N, CA, C and O atoms as a GROMACS GRO file, in nm:
protein
  528
    1MET      N    1   3.253   3.269  -9.898
    1MET     CA    2   3.241   3.359 -10.012
    1MET      C    3   3.155   3.478  -9.972
    1MET      O    4   3.037   3.483 -10.007
    2PRO      N    5   3.212   3.572  -9.900
    2PRO     CA    6   3.133   3.684  -9.852
    2PRO      C    7   3.108   3.789  -9.960
    2PRO      O    8   3.186   3.803 -10.054
    3TRP      N    9   2.998   3.862  -9.944
    3TRP     CA   10   2.972   3.977 -10.030
    3TRP      C   11   3.073   4.084  -9.992
    3TRP      O   12   3.102   4.104  -9.874
    4THR      N   13   3.126   4.151 -10.092
    4THR     CA   14   3.221   4.259 -10.067
    4THR      C   15   3.174   4.384 -10.140
    4THR      O   16   3.101   4.373 -10.239
    5PRO      N   17   3.214   4.501 -10.094
    5PRO     CA   18   3.168   4.625 -10.157
    5PRO      C   19   3.199   4.635 -10.306
    5PRO      O   20   3.127   4.704 -10.378
    6ASN      N   21   3.303   4.569 -10.353
    6ASN     CA   22   3.333   4.576 -10.497
    6ASN      C   23   3.225   4.506 -10.581
    6ASN      O   24   3.222   4.522 -10.703
    7LEU      N   25   3.137   4.429 -10.517
    7LEU     CA   26   3.026   4.365 -10.588
    7LEU      C   27   2.900   4.452 -10.587
    7LEU      O   28   2.796   4.414 -10.643
    8SER      N   29   2.909   4.567 -10.524
    8SER     CA   30   2.793   4.656 -10.517
    8SER      C   31   2.753   4.703 -10.656
    8SER      O   32   2.837   4.742 -10.738
    9VAL      N   33   2.624   4.698 -10.680
    9VAL     CA   34   2.568   4.750 -10.804
    9VAL      C   35   2.546   4.901 -10.790
    9VAL      O   36   2.547   4.975 -10.888
   10GLY      N   37   2.527   4.944 -10.666
   10GLY     CA   38   2.503   5.086 -10.642
   10GLY      C   39   2.355   5.120 -10.633
   10GLY      O   40   2.318   5.237 -10.630
   11VAL      N   41   2.272   5.017 -10.630
   11VAL     CA   42   2.128   5.033 -10.615
   11VAL      C   43   2.091   4.956 -10.489
   11VAL      O   44   2.102   4.833 -10.484
   12GLY      N   45   2.046   5.028 -10.386
   12GLY     CA   46   2.026   4.969 -10.254
   12GLY      C   47   1.947   4.840 -10.251
   12GLY      O   48   1.992   4.741 -10.193
   13GLN      N   49   1.830   4.839 -10.313
   13GLN     CA   50   1.745   4.720 -10.309
   13GLN      C   51   1.815   4.600 -10.374
   13GLN      O   52   1.810   4.489 -10.322
   14ILE      N   53   1.878   4.623 -10.487
   14ILE     CA   54   1.946   4.513 -10.556
   14ILE      C   55   2.064   4.463 -10.472
   14ILE      O   56   2.083   4.343 -10.458
   15ASP      N   57   2.142   4.557 -10.418
   15ASP     CA   58   2.256   4.516 -10.335
   15ASP      C   59   2.210   4.438 -10.212
   15ASP      O   60   2.272   4.338 -10.176
   16ASP      N   61   2.104   4.482 -10.149
   16ASP     CA   62   2.055   4.411 -10.030
   16ASP      C   63   2.012   4.268 -10.065
   16ASP      O   64   2.039   4.174  -9.990
   17GLN      N   65   1.945   4.254 -10.178
   17GLN     CA   66   1.904   4.120 -10.219
   17GLN      C   67   2.024   4.034 -10.255
   17GLN      O   68   2.026   3.915 -10.223
   18HIS      N   69   2.122   4.092 -10.319
   18HIS     CA   70   2.244   4.016 -10.351
   18HIS      C   71   2.316   3.972 -10.223
   18HIS      O   72   2.369   3.862 -10.217
   19LYS      N   73   2.317   4.058 -10.123
   19LYS     CA   74   2.383   4.022  -9.997
   19LYS      C   75   2.319   3.898  -9.936
   19LYS      O   76   2.388   3.810  -9.885
   20LEU      N   77   2.186   3.889  -9.943
   20LEU     CA   78   2.118   3.771  -9.891
   20LEU      C   79   2.156   3.648  -9.972
   20LEU      O   80   2.172   3.539  -9.916
   21TRP      N   81   2.169   3.663 -10.102
   21TRP     CA   82   2.217   3.553 -10.187
   21TRP      C   83   2.350   3.502 -10.136
   21TRP      O   84   2.370   3.382 -10.121
   22PHE      N   85   2.441   3.595 -10.108
   22PHE     CA   86   2.575   3.556 -10.061
   22PHE      C   87   2.568   3.487  -9.926
   22PHE      O   88   2.642   3.392  -9.900
   23GLU      N   89   2.480   3.534  -9.838
   23GLU     CA   90   2.464   3.469  -9.708
   23GLU      C   91   2.419   3.324  -9.726
   23GLU      O   92   2.472   3.234  -9.661
   24LYS      N   93   2.323   3.302  -9.814
   24LYS     CA   94   2.274   3.166  -9.840
   24LYS      C   95   2.383   3.080  -9.904
   24LYS      O   96   2.396   2.962  -9.871
   25ALA      N   97   2.460   3.138  -9.993
   25ALA     CA   98   2.569   3.063 -10.054
   25ALA      C   99   2.672   3.024  -9.949
   25ALA      O  100   2.722   2.911  -9.949
   26GLU      N  101   2.702   3.115  -9.860
   26GLU     CA  102   2.799   3.085  -9.754
   26GLU      C  103   2.746   2.973  -9.665
   26GLU      O  104   2.823   2.888  -9.619
   27MET      N  105   2.616   2.972  -9.640
   27MET     CA  106   2.556   2.865  -9.561
   27MET      C  107   2.571   2.731  -9.632
   27MET      O  108   2.595   2.628  -9.568
   28LEU      N  109   2.557   2.732  -9.765
   28LEU     CA  110   2.575   2.609  -9.843
   28LEU      C  111   2.718   2.559  -9.830
   28LEU      O  112   2.741   2.440  -9.806
   29PHE      N  113   2.814   2.649  -9.846
   29PHE     CA  114   2.954   2.608  -9.839
   29PHE      C  115   2.991   2.563  -9.698
   29PHE      O  116   3.069   2.470  -9.680
   30GLN      N  117   2.934   2.629  -9.597
   30GLN     CA  118   2.958   2.588  -9.458
   30GLN      C  119   2.900   2.448  -9.434
   30GLN      O  120   2.961   2.365  -9.367
   31ALA      N  121   2.782   2.424  -9.488
   31ALA     CA  122   2.721   2.291  -9.476
   31ALA      C  123   2.812   2.186  -9.540
   31ALA      O  124   2.824   2.075  -9.488
   32GLY      N  125   2.874   2.220  -9.651
   32GLY     CA  126   2.967   2.128  -9.716
   32GLY      C  127   3.088   2.099  -9.629
   32GLY      O  128   3.132   1.984  -9.619
   33ARG      N  129   3.140   2.202  -9.566
   33ARG     CA  130   3.256   2.183  -9.478
   33ARG      C  131   3.220   2.095  -9.358
   33ARG      O  132   3.305   2.024  -9.305
   34GLU      N  133   3.093   2.100  -9.318
   34GLU     CA  134   3.048   2.022  -9.202
   34GLU      C  135   2.984   1.890  -9.244
   34GLU      O  136   2.925   1.820  -9.161
   35HIS      N  137   2.995   1.856  -9.371
   35HIS     CA  138   2.942   1.730  -9.425
   35HIS      C  139   2.791   1.715  -9.402
   35HIS      O  140   2.742   1.606  -9.375
   36ARG      N  141   2.720   1.825  -9.414
   36ARG     CA  142   2.574   1.820  -9.404
   36ARG      C  143   2.508   1.888  -9.524
   36ARG      O  144   2.395   1.938  -9.514
   37THR      N  145   2.580   1.890  -9.636
   37THR     CA  146   2.529   1.954  -9.757
   37THR      C  147   2.403   1.886  -9.806
   37THR      O  148   2.310   1.954  -9.851
   38LYS      N  149   2.398   1.754  -9.799
   38LYS     CA  150   2.283   1.681  -9.850
   38LYS      C  151   2.154   1.728  -9.782
   38LYS      O  152   2.050   1.738  -9.846
   39GLU      N  153   2.162   1.756  -9.652
   39GLU     CA  154   2.044   1.802  -9.580
   39GLU      C  155   2.010   1.947  -9.617
   39GLU      O  156   1.893   1.984  -9.624
   40TYR      N  157   2.111   2.027  -9.640
   40TYR     CA  158   2.089   2.171  -9.664
   40TYR      C  159   2.049   2.202  -9.807
   40TYR      O  160   1.981   2.302  -9.831
   41ILE      N  161   2.089   2.119  -9.902
   41ILE     CA  162   2.067   2.152 -10.042
   41ILE      C  163   1.917   2.166 -10.075
   41ILE      O  164   1.880   2.254 -10.153
   42GLY      N  165   1.834   2.084 -10.016
   42GLY     CA  166   1.689   2.096 -10.041
   42GLY      C  167   1.636   2.230  -9.993
   42GLY      O  168   1.556   2.294 -10.062
   43GLU      N  169   1.681   2.272  -9.876
   43GLU     CA  170   1.641   2.403  -9.822
   43GLU      C  171   1.691   2.515  -9.912
   43GLU      O  172   1.618   2.610  -9.940
   44LEU      N  173   1.815   2.504  -9.958
   44LEU     CA  174   1.871   2.607 -10.046
   44LEU      C  175   1.792   2.615 -10.176
   44LEU      O  176   1.762   2.724 -10.223
   45LEU      N  177   1.760   2.501 -10.235
   45LEU     CA  178   1.688   2.502 -10.361
   45LEU      C  179   1.549   2.563 -10.344
   45LEU      O  180   1.501   2.634 -10.433
   46GLU      N  181   1.484   2.536 -10.233
   46GLU     CA  182   1.353   2.600 -10.206
   46GLU      C  183   1.368   2.751 -10.196
   46GLU      O  184   1.291   2.826 -10.255
   47PHE      N  185   1.470   2.795 -10.121
   47PHE     CA  186   1.496   2.938 -10.108
   47PHE      C  187   1.524   3.000 -10.245
   47PHE      O  188   1.465   3.102 -10.282
   48LEU      N  189   1.614   2.937 -10.320
   48LEU     CA  190   1.650   2.992 -10.450
   48LEU      C  191   1.530   3.006 -10.542
   48LEU      O  192   1.517   3.105 -10.613
   49ASP      N  193   1.444   2.907 -10.540
   49ASP     CA  194   1.327   2.912 -10.628
   49ASP      C  195   1.240   3.033 -10.596
   49ASP      O  196   1.204   3.109 -10.686
   50ALA      N  197   1.206   3.050 -10.471
   50ALA     CA  198   1.118   3.160 -10.434
   50ALA      C  199   1.189   3.295 -10.439
   50ALA      O  200   1.140   3.390 -10.500
   51TYR      N  201   1.303   3.303 -10.375
   51TYR     CA  202   1.372   3.432 -10.362
   51TYR      C  203   1.425   3.482 -10.495
   51TYR      O  204   1.418   3.602 -10.523
   52THR      N  205   1.479   3.393 -10.576
   52THR     CA  206   1.536   3.433 -10.703
   52THR      C  207   1.428   3.490 -10.794
   52THR      O  208   1.450   3.593 -10.859
   53LYS      N  209   1.315   3.426 -10.799
   53LYS     CA  210   1.208   3.477 -10.884
   53LYS      C  211   1.164   3.616 -10.839
   53LYS      O  212   1.140   3.703 -10.922
   54GLN      N  213   1.153   3.636 -10.708
   54GLN     CA  214   1.116   3.768 -10.656
   54GLN      C  215   1.226   3.870 -10.688
   54GLN      O  216   1.196   3.982 -10.731
   55HIS      N  217   1.350   3.832 -10.667
   55HIS     CA  218   1.461   3.923 -10.696
   55HIS      C  219   1.462   3.962 -10.843
   55HIS      O  220   1.479   4.079 -10.876
   56PHE      N  221   1.443   3.865 -10.930
   56PHE     CA  222   1.443   3.895 -11.073
   56PHE      C  223   1.327   3.989 -11.108
   56PHE      O  224   1.344   4.080 -11.188
   57ARG      N  225   1.210   3.966 -11.050
   57ARG     CA  226   1.097   4.057 -11.075
   57ARG      C  227   1.133   4.199 -11.031
   57ARG      O  228   1.108   4.296 -11.103
   58ASP      N  229   1.190   4.211 -10.912
   58ASP     CA  230   1.228   4.343 -10.860
   58ASP      C  231   1.334   4.409 -10.948
   58ASP      O  232   1.324   4.527 -10.981
   59GLU      N  233   1.435   4.333 -10.984
   59GLU     CA  234   1.544   4.386 -11.065
   59GLU      C  235   1.492   4.427 -11.203
   59GLU      O  236   1.529   4.533 -11.255
   60GLU      N  237   1.407   4.345 -11.262
   60GLU     CA  238   1.353   4.376 -11.394
   60GLU      C  239   1.262   4.499 -11.388
   60GLU      O  240   1.262   4.581 -11.480
   61ALA      N  241   1.183   4.511 -11.282
   61ALA     CA  242   1.098   4.630 -11.267
   61ALA      C  243   1.184   4.755 -11.256
   61ALA      O  244   1.153   4.859 -11.314
   62TYR      N  245   1.292   4.746 -11.181
   62TYR     CA  246   1.382   4.860 -11.167
   62TYR      C  247   1.443   4.896 -11.303
   62TYR      O  248   1.448   5.013 -11.340
   63MET      N  249   1.490   4.795 -11.376
   63MET     CA  250   1.550   4.822 -11.507
   63MET      C  251   1.450   4.889 -11.601
   63MET      O  252   1.485   4.981 -11.675
   64LEU      N  253   1.326   4.844 -11.598
   64LEU     CA  254   1.223   4.907 -11.683
   64LEU      C  255   1.198   5.051 -11.639
   64LEU      O  256   1.177   5.139 -11.722
   65SER      N  257   1.201   5.073 -11.508
   65SER     CA  258   1.172   5.209 -11.457
   65SER      C  259   1.279   5.310 -11.498
   65SER      O  260   1.250   5.429 -11.509
   66ILE      N  261   1.402   5.262 -11.522
   66ILE     CA  262   1.507   5.354 -11.565
   66ILE      C  263   1.537   5.341 -11.715
   66ILE      O  264   1.631   5.401 -11.767
   67ARG      N  265   1.456   5.261 -11.782
   67ARG     CA  266   1.472   5.236 -11.926
   67ARG      C  267   1.613   5.184 -11.958
   67ARG      O  268   1.682   5.233 -12.046
   68TYR      N  269   1.652   5.083 -11.882
   68TYR     CA  270   1.784   5.024 -11.897
   68TYR      C  271   1.797   4.960 -12.035
   68TYR      O  272   1.715   4.875 -12.070
   69PRO      N  273   1.897   4.999 -12.114
   69PRO     CA  274   1.906   4.952 -12.253
   69PRO      C  275   1.940   4.803 -12.269
   69PRO      O  276   1.915   4.746 -12.375
   70GLU      N  277   1.995   4.740 -12.168
   70GLU     CA  278   2.029   4.598 -12.178
   70GLU      C  279   1.928   4.509 -12.104
   70GLU      O  280   1.961   4.398 -12.062
   71TYR      N  281   1.808   4.560 -12.090
   71TYR     CA  282   1.702   4.486 -12.019
   71TYR      C  283   1.679   4.347 -12.080
   71TYR      O  284   1.670   4.248 -12.008
   72ASP      N  285   1.670   4.340 -12.213
   72ASP     CA  286   1.639   4.212 -12.277
   72ASP      C  287   1.746   4.107 -12.248
   72ASP      O  288   1.713   3.991 -12.225
   73ALA      N  289   1.872   4.146 -12.250
   73ALA     CA  290   1.980   4.052 -12.221
   73ALA      C  291   1.973   4.005 -12.076
   73ALA      O  292   1.995   3.887 -12.047
   74GLN      N  293   1.942   4.097 -11.986
   74GLN     CA  294   1.928   4.061 -11.845
   74GLN      C  295   1.812   3.964 -11.826
   74GLN      O  296   1.825   3.862 -11.758
   75LYS      N  297   1.699   3.996 -11.886
   75LYS     CA  298   1.581   3.910 -11.872
   75LYS      C  299   1.611   3.770 -11.927
   75LYS      O  300   1.570   3.671 -11.867
   76GLN      N  301   1.681   3.763 -12.037
   76GLN     CA  302   1.718   3.633 -12.095
   76GLN      C  303   1.808   3.556 -12.000
   76GLN      O  304   1.791   3.435 -11.982
   77ALA      N  305   1.906   3.624 -11.938
   77ALA     CA  306   1.995   3.558 -11.842
   77ALA      C  307   1.915   3.509 -11.721
   77ALA      O  308   1.941   3.400 -11.670
   78HIS      N  309   1.819   3.588 -11.676
   78HIS     CA  310   1.735   3.548 -11.563
   78HIS      C  311   1.655   3.423 -11.598
   78HIS      O  312   1.645   3.330 -11.519
   79GLN      N  313   1.597   3.422 -11.718
   79GLN     CA  314   1.517   3.307 -11.759
   79GLN      C  315   1.602   3.181 -11.770
   79GLN      O  316   1.557   3.072 -11.734
   80LEU      N  317   1.725   3.196 -11.818
   80LEU     CA  318   1.816   3.083 -11.827
   80LEU      C  319   1.848   3.029 -11.688
   80LEU      O  320   1.850   2.908 -11.667
   81PHE      N  321   1.873   3.118 -11.593
   81PHE     CA  322   1.903   3.075 -11.458
   81PHE      C  323   1.784   3.001 -11.397
   81PHE      O  324   1.801   2.898 -11.332
   82ILE      N  325   1.664   3.053 -11.417
   82ILE     CA  326   1.544   2.988 -11.363
   82ILE      C  327   1.527   2.849 -11.424
   82ILE      O  328   1.488   2.755 -11.354
   83SER      N  329   1.557   2.835 -11.554
   83SER     CA  330   1.550   2.703 -11.618
   83SER      C  331   1.653   2.608 -11.559
   83SER      O  332   1.623   2.492 -11.532
   84GLU      N  333   1.776   2.657 -11.539
   84GLU     CA  334   1.881   2.574 -11.480
   84GLU      C  335   1.843   2.534 -11.337
   84GLU      O  336   1.868   2.421 -11.295
   85LEU      N  337   1.784   2.626 -11.265
   85LEU     CA  338   1.742   2.597 -11.128
   85LEU      C  339   1.631   2.492 -11.127
   85LEU      O  340   1.632   2.402 -11.043
   86ALA      N  341   1.537   2.502 -11.220
   86ALA     CA  342   1.429   2.402 -11.228
   86ALA      C  343   1.486   2.264 -11.258
   86ALA      O  344   1.441   2.164 -11.201
   87LYS      N  345   1.585   2.257 -11.346
   87LYS     CA  346   1.649   2.128 -11.377
   87LYS      C  347   1.722   2.075 -11.254
   87LYS      O  348   1.714   1.956 -11.224
   88LEU      N  349   1.792   2.161 -11.185
   88LEU     CA  350   1.863   2.120 -11.065
   88LEU      C  351   1.766   2.068 -10.959
   88LEU      O  352   1.793   1.967 -10.894
   89ARG      N  353   1.655   2.137 -10.941
   89ARG     CA  354   1.554   2.091 -10.844
   89ARG      C  355   1.498   1.956 -10.884
   89ARG      O  356   1.476   1.869 -10.799
   90SER      N  357   1.474   1.937 -11.014
   90SER     CA  358   1.423   1.810 -11.063
   90SER      C  359   1.525   1.698 -11.041
   90SER      O  360   1.490   1.589 -10.997
   91ASP      N  361   1.651   1.728 -11.072
   91ASP     CA  362   1.758   1.629 -11.052
   91ASP      C  363   1.770   1.594 -10.903
   91ASP      O  364   1.791   1.478 -10.868
   92TYR      N  365   1.758   1.694 -10.817
   92TYR     CA  366   1.768   1.671 -10.673
   92TYR      C  367   1.654   1.580 -10.627
   92TYR      O  368   1.677   1.485 -10.552
   93ALA      N  369   1.533   1.609 -10.672
   93ALA     CA  370   1.417   1.528 -10.632
   93ALA      C  371   1.432   1.384 -10.682
   93ALA      O  372   1.398   1.289 -10.611
   94ALA      N  373   1.484   1.367 -10.804
   94ALA     CA  374   1.499   1.234 -10.861
   94ALA      C  375   1.612   1.154 -10.796
   94ALA      O  376   1.603   1.032 -10.784
   95SER      N  377   1.717   1.223 -10.754
   95SER     CA  378   1.836   1.152 -10.704
   95SER      C  379   1.842   1.141 -10.553
   95SER      O  380   1.918   1.062 -10.498
   96GLY      N  381   1.761   1.220 -10.487
   96GLY     CA  382   1.769   1.221 -10.341
   96GLY      C  383   1.890   1.295 -10.290
   96GLY      O  384   1.931   1.276 -10.175
   97GLY      N  385   1.949   1.379 -10.373
   97GLY     CA  386   2.060   1.461 -10.328
   97GLY      C  387   2.196   1.398 -10.343
   97GLY      O  388   2.278   1.406 -10.251
   98ASN      N  389   2.222   1.334 -10.457
   98ASN     CA  390   2.354   1.273 -10.474
   98ASN      C  391   2.461   1.380 -10.495
   98ASN      O  392   2.430   1.498 -10.512
   99LEU      N  393   2.586   1.338 -10.493
   99LEU     CA  394   2.699   1.430 -10.497
   99LEU      C  395   2.699   1.518 -10.621
   99LEU      O  396   2.731   1.636 -10.612
  100SER      N  397   2.664   1.464 -10.736
  100SER     CA  398   2.668   1.545 -10.858
  100SER      C  399   2.567   1.659 -10.852
  100SER      O  400   2.593   1.767 -10.904
  101VAL      N  401   2.452   1.637 -10.789
  101VAL     CA  402   2.353   1.744 -10.774
  101VAL      C  403   2.407   1.851 -10.679
  101VAL      O  404   2.391   1.971 -10.704
  102ILE      N  405   2.470   1.808 -10.572
  102ILE     CA  406   2.527   1.903 -10.475
  102ILE      C  407   2.636   1.986 -10.542
  102ILE      O  408   2.642   2.107 -10.524
  103LEU      N  409   2.723   1.920 -10.617
  103LEU     CA  410   2.829   1.993 -10.688
  103LEU      C  411   2.770   2.087 -10.792
  103LEU      O  412   2.820   2.198 -10.811
  104GLY      N  413   2.665   2.044 -10.859
  104GLY     CA  414   2.598   2.130 -10.956
  104GLY      C  415   2.540   2.253 -10.892
  104GLY      O  416   2.548   2.363 -10.948
  105ALA      N  417   2.481   2.237 -10.776
  105ALA     CA  418   2.425   2.352 -10.704
  105ALA      C  419   2.536   2.448 -10.664
  105ALA      O  420   2.523   2.569 -10.679
  106ASN      N  421   2.645   2.393 -10.611
  106ASN     CA  422   2.759   2.478 -10.573
  106ASN      C  423   2.809   2.558 -10.692
  106ASN      O  424   2.830   2.679 -10.683
  107GLN      N  425   2.829   2.490 -10.804
  107GLN     CA  426   2.884   2.556 -10.922
  107GLN      C  427   2.788   2.661 -10.977
  107GLN      O  428   2.831   2.769 -11.016
  108MET      N  429   2.660   2.629 -10.980
  108MET     CA  430   2.561   2.723 -11.031
  108MET      C  431   2.558   2.850 -10.946
  108MET      O  432   2.556   2.961 -11.000
  109VAL      N  433   2.559   2.834 -10.815
  109VAL     CA  434   2.556   2.950 -10.726
  109VAL      C  435   2.684   3.032 -10.743
  109VAL      O  436   2.679   3.154 -10.755
  110LEU      N  437   2.798   2.965 -10.744
  110LEU     CA  438   2.926   3.036 -10.762
  110LEU      C  439   2.930   3.112 -10.893
  110LEU      O  440   2.967   3.230 -10.897
  111ASP      N  441   2.892   3.045 -11.002
  111ASP     CA  442   2.895   3.111 -11.132
  111ASP      C  443   2.804   3.232 -11.135
  111ASP      O  444   2.842   3.339 -11.183
  112TRP      N  445   2.685   3.216 -11.083
  112TRP     CA  446   2.590   3.327 -11.087
  112TRP      C  447   2.639   3.444 -11.003
  112TRP      O  448   2.641   3.558 -11.049
  113LEU      N  449   2.680   3.415 -10.882
  113LEU     CA  450   2.721   3.523 -10.793
  113LEU      C  451   2.846   3.594 -10.843
  113LEU      O  452   2.853   3.717 -10.838
  114THR      N  453   2.942   3.520 -10.891
  114THR     CA  454   3.066   3.585 -10.930
  114THR      C  455   3.060   3.644 -11.070
  114THR      O  456   3.110   3.754 -11.093
  115LYS      N  457   2.999   3.574 -11.162
  115LYS     CA  458   3.000   3.622 -11.301
  115LYS      C  459   2.886   3.717 -11.332
  115LYS      O  460   2.909   3.827 -11.382
  116HIS      N  461   2.765   3.676 -11.303
  116HIS     CA  462   2.650   3.758 -11.342
  116HIS      C  463   2.648   3.892 -11.268
  116HIS      O  464   2.633   3.997 -11.329
  117ILE      N  465   2.664   3.887 -11.138
  117ILE     CA  466   2.657   4.011 -11.060
  117ILE      C  467   2.772   4.104 -11.096
  117ILE      O  468   2.752   4.224 -11.115
  118SER      N  469   2.893   4.049 -11.107
  118SER     CA  470   3.008   4.135 -11.130
  118SER      C  471   3.017   4.187 -11.274
  118SER      O  472   3.090   4.282 -11.300
  119THR      N  473   2.944   4.127 -11.365
  119THR     CA  474   2.947   4.176 -11.502
  119THR      C  475   2.815   4.243 -11.540
  119THR      O  476   2.810   4.365 -11.557
  120MET      N  477   2.710   4.164 -11.552
  120MET     CA  478   2.583   4.218 -11.601
  120MET      C  479   2.517   4.314 -11.502
  120MET      O  480   2.477   4.424 -11.540
  121ASP      N  481   2.506   4.274 -11.376
  121ASP     CA  482   2.432   4.356 -11.281
  121ASP      C  483   2.504   4.488 -11.250
  121ASP      O  484   2.438   4.590 -11.229
  122LYS      N  485   2.634   4.486 -11.247
  122LYS     CA  486   2.707   4.610 -11.219
  122LYS      C  487   2.679   4.716 -11.326
  122LYS      O  488   2.681   4.835 -11.296
  123LYS      N  489   2.652   4.673 -11.447
  123LYS     CA  490   2.620   4.767 -11.554
  123LYS      C  491   2.491   4.844 -11.526
  123LYS      O  492   2.476   4.958 -11.568
  124ILE      N  493   2.399   4.781 -11.454
  124ILE     CA  494   2.275   4.850 -11.418
  124ILE      C  495   2.308   4.972 -11.334
  124ILE      O  496   2.258   5.082 -11.359
  125GLY      N  497   2.394   4.952 -11.234
  125GLY     CA  498   2.433   5.063 -11.148
  125GLY      C  499   2.507   5.172 -11.222
  125GLY      O  500   2.486   5.291 -11.197
  126VAL      N  501   2.594   5.133 -11.313
  126VAL     CA  502   2.668   5.230 -11.394
  126VAL      C  503   2.570   5.314 -11.475
  126VAL      O  504   2.582   5.437 -11.482
  127PHE      N  505   2.474   5.246 -11.538
  127PHE     CA  506   2.374   5.320 -11.615
  127PHE      C  507   2.291   5.411 -11.526
  127PHE      O  508   2.265   5.526 -11.561
  128ALA      N  509   2.250   5.361 -11.410
  128ALA     CA  510   2.169   5.441 -11.318
  128ALA      C  511   2.241   5.568 -11.276
  128ALA      O  512   2.179   5.672 -11.258
  129GLN      N  513   2.372   5.559 -11.261
  129GLN     CA  514   2.451   5.677 -11.222
  129GLN      C  515   2.450   5.785 -11.330
  129GLN      O  516   2.460   5.904 -11.300
  130THR      N  517   2.436   5.745 -11.455
  130THR     CA  518   2.433   5.844 -11.564
  130THR      C  519   2.303   5.924 -11.562
  130THR      O  520   2.294   6.029 -11.625
  131LEU      N  521   2.203   5.874 -11.492
  131LEU     CA  522   2.073   5.943 -11.487
  131LEU      C  523   2.067   6.050 -11.380
  131LEU      O  524   1.973   6.129 -11.377
  132LYS      N  525   2.166   6.052 -11.293
  132LYS     CA  526   2.164   6.148 -11.181
  132LYS      C  527   2.220   6.282 -11.220
  132LYS      O  528   2.225   6.373 -11.138
   0.00000   0.00000   0.00000
């Protein structure tokens, strides 16, 4: 699941961070193809916890700096994702990485990357272009 230019938000920092998300997602899917997902999922969840929070802080700061009108909806979506990630991490720790947790991680990453970025985040770039 590679990042493609049609997923570009048009804001360099945000796009660069999204590209790293896609690289990590591809590593997860590759681990699944090689039957080593159970080992990789813990690493991915650690990355997601730290990197996602930083990305959301950066993205939210950018939205505030341009007075993005849909900031509140974005922040709410970010908070929901962080809550889902915390639950997934808790489930992973409790289960030792069973298949349902691995599938949940795959689905969460896919949904976020394909739906959130292509709908909500792209609007940030569209709005930013109106300011130029």
